[in-house]
N, C-alpha and C positions, 0 to 999 in steps of 0.2 A: 504494500500500500504506500501511501504518500507520507512525507515528512512535513508536519504542520507546525508552524511557529505560532504560539498563542501568547498575546500580550493583553493583560487585564490587571488592574491594580486591586480589584475585588477578589480576595482569596477564594471565597465560596464559589463565585462564578468561574474563576479560572480553574479551580479543582473540578467542577462539574464538566466543563468543556474538555479538560484533559481526560477525565474518566470516560466520557462518551466517545471521544475520538479514539482513544486507546482501545476501547471495547470493540470498535468497528475496524480495528486492525491498523490504525495509523501510528506512526512514530510521532511523538509530540515533544516539543521543547517549549517550556512555559517561562515567561518572564513577567515582571510586575510593573514595568514602566516603558514609555515610548523610546527612550534613549537605548535601553537594553534591547528592545525589539530591533531597532535599526542596526545596532552593533551585531546582534545575532544573525540578522539577515545578510549582512556583509561578510561575516566571518565564516558562515556555514553554507557552502554552496550546494548542500544536499536539501535545503528547504524547498519544498514544492508549493507551499501556500502559506500566506500570513493572515492570521485572524486577529484584528485589532479592535480594542475598545477605543472610543474617541477621547473620552476624558481620562487622561492618565498623567501622573507626575512626570516632570522633566521634559516631556515632549508629547504632544497630543497624537492620537492615532491619525488624524488628518495630516498633520505635519510629517509623520512617518510615511504615510502613503505617498505624499507629494515627493518626499526625498527619494523613496524607492523608484518612483516613476521618472525622476530626473537623472538617474544614473544608468548608464548602458548595461551594467552587470545585473541590475535588478529591475529594469523597467518593464519586463514582461512577467515578473513574478506575480501570480494572482493574489489579490487582496480582498478580504471580506471584512467589512466593518460590522462590529457587534456592539450595539449601543442602546442606551435608554432614550436617546434623542430621536423622537419619532415624528417631528413636524415635517411637513412637505419640504420646507426650505432646508432643513437639516439633511434630508435624504438627497436633495439636489446638490448640496455642498459636498456630500460624501462621494457621489458619482463624479462630480466635477474635479475632485482631488485625485481621481483615478481608480476608485474602488470598482471591483468586478461584481460585488453584491453588497447588500446592506440588510442586516438582520436587527430587528428591534427587540429590546428586552422589555418584558419577560419573553422568553422564547421557549419553544418546545425542543428538547434534545433531539427528537427525531427529525424535526425540521432542520436543525443545525447540521446534522449528519447528512441529510439529503442535499442541502445546499452546498456543503463542502464537496460532496460527490459530483454534483452538477457542474460546479466551477472547474474541478479537476478534469472532468470529462471534456469540457469545452476547450481546455488548454491542450489536451492531448490530441485533438483533431488536427 
């Protein structure tokens, strides 16, 4: 399966996401802030997908997404934003930053798994 980088400062949500993705066969690396996510994405070329919370310390998920899109080595790395920000403008901002998908909290673990699979399938085509 895929190697997924998960970045969320909420320990409970991060643990739930890691648990669900691991149970569905993915290798998961979890970090608690945006700067650590950006560093991990650059340092580990085995990452297949990045799942980012928007509101995180040190660097927002939006800023991480923009930074990944700005660099040749990570510009095609799929990004899913997982956030409590559910207003239409927030969603537009997420896609404008380069996100491949946008999931609002609270979320169903099954939906999360399905969306991760869908984004990975699109990338492999």
